[in-house]
BAFIVO-976241 format. One record per residue: residue in one letter; x, y, z of N, C-alpha, C in turn. Coordinates in steps of 0.2 Angstrom, whole numbers, padded with zeros to 4 digits, always signed. Example, Ala and Ser with C-alpha at 12.3 -4.5 7.8 and 13.67 -1.06 7.14 Angstrom:
2
A+0066-0028+0039+0062-0022+0039+0066-0016+0039S+0064-0011+0035+0068-0005+0036+0064+0000+0039
***
This chain:
70
X-0120-0129-0090-0123-0125-0085-0122-0118-0088X-0127-0113-0087-0126-0107-0089-0123-0102-0084X-0120-0097-0086-0116-0092-0082-0121-0089-0077X-0119-0089-0071-0123-0085-0066-0120-0078-0065X-0124-0073-0065-0122-0066-0064-0126-0064-0058X-0123-0059-0053-0125-0057-0048-0125-0049-0048X-0131-0046-0046-0132-0039-0045-0135-0037-0039X-0131-0034-0035-0132-0032-0028-0135-0025-0028X-0140-0023-0023-0143-0017-0022-0145-0016-0015X-0144-0009-0013-0146-0007-0007-0154-0008-0006X-0157-0007-0012-0165-0007-0012-0166-0010-0019X-0170-0015-0019-0172-0019-0025-0179-0019-0025X-0182-0017-0031-0190-0017-0031-0192-0022-0037X-0197-0026-0036-0199-0032-0040-0205-0030-0044X-0208-0024-0043-0213-0022-0045-0220-0022-0041X-0219-0027-0036-0224-0027-0030-0221-0026-0024X-0214-0028-0023-0211-0028-0016-0204-0025-0016X-0203-0021-0011-0196-0020-0010-0192-0024-0005X-0186-0025-0008-0181-0029-0004-0175-0025-0002X-0173-0025+0004-0167-0021+0007-0161-0026+0007X-0155-0023+0004-0149-0027+0004-0150-0034+0001X-0152-0033-0005-0153-0040-0009-0149-0040-0015X-0149-0046-0018-0145-0048-0024-0149-0052-0029X-0149-0050-0035-0153-0053-0041-0147-0058-0043X-0150-0064-0044-0146-0070-0047-0149-0071-0054X-0145-0070-0059-0147-0070-0066-0143-0075-0069X-0147-0080-0072-0144-0086-0076-0147-0086-0083X-0143-0085-0088-0145-0086-0095-0150-0079-0097X-0149-0073-0094-0152-0068-0095-0159-0068-0091X-0161-0073-0087-0167-0073-0084-0166-0072-0076X-0170-0069-0072-0169-0069-0065-0171-0076-0062X-0166-0079-0059-0166-0085-0056-0169-0085-0049X-0166-0080-0045-0169-0079-0038-0167-0072-0035X-0170-0070-0030-0168-0064-0026-0166-0067-0019X-0160-0065-0017-0157-0068-0010-0154-0061-0006X-0155-0062+0000-0152-0057+0005-0144-0057+0004X-0141-0051+0004-0134-0051+0003-0130-0055+0009X-0134-0056+0014-0130-0059+0020-0129-0067+0018X-0132-0069+0013-0131-0076+0010-0125-0077+0005X-0122-0071+0003-0116-0071-0001-0110-0071+0004X-0105-0074+0001-0098-0074+0004-0095-0068+0003X-0095-0065-0003-0093-0058-0005-0097-0054-0010X-0099-0048-0009-0103-0044-0014-0099-0043-0020X-0103-0043-0026-0100-0041-0032-0097-0033-0031X-0092-0032-0036-0088-0026-0036-0092-0020-0035X-0098-0020-0038-0103-0014-0038-0109-0015-0035X-0111-0011-0029-0118-0012-0026-0122-0006-0028X-0128-0008-0032-0131-0002-0034-0135+0001-0029X-0137+0007-0029-0142+0011-0024-0149+0009-0024X-0151+0007-0031-0158+0005-0032-0158+0000-0038X-0162-0005-0038-0162-0009-0044-0170-0010-0045X-0173-0008-0050-0180-0009-0052-0182-0010-0059X-0188-0014-0060-0189-0015-0067-0190-0009-0071X-0189-0010-0077-0191-0004-0082-0195-0006-0088X-0200-0002-0090-0204-0003-0096-0202+0002-0100X-0201+0001-0106-0200+0006-0112-0206+0005-0116X-0211+0011-0116-0217+0011-0120-0215+0015-0126X-0214+0012-0132-0212+0016-0138-0218+0016-0142X-0221+0021-0144-0227+0022-0148-0225+0028-0153X-0226+0026-0159-0225+0030-0165-0232+0031-0168X-0236+0037-0168-0242+0039-0170-0242+0041-0177X-0236+0044-0179-0236+0046-0186-0229+0048-0189X-0227+0048-0194-0221+0050-0197-0222+0052-0204X-0219+0057-0207-0219+0059-0214-0226+0062-0216X-0229+0065-0211-0236+0068-0212-0241+0062-0212X-0241+0056-0211-0245+0051-0210-0247+0050-0203X-0254+0049-0201-0256+0047-0195-0258+0040-0194X-0255+0036-0191-0256+0029-0190-0260+0027-0185X-0263+0030-0181-0268+0028-0176-0275+0029-0177X-0277+0026-0182-0285+0027-0184-0288+0021-0183
***
């Protein structure tokens, strides 16, 4: 069985929906479920103000005098 990690937040955004006072349950690096904090016996040591998905869009159009986007 893989280790479960819990990340609690006052507000949690899934990309489509906001959850208030919710916890992400992560197993093996993947989100297993989102549960309300009231279902937990105790909260993790840190409760984040907001948790939201992030997208890093790294684009390199040129370097060293060369344009790569033709």
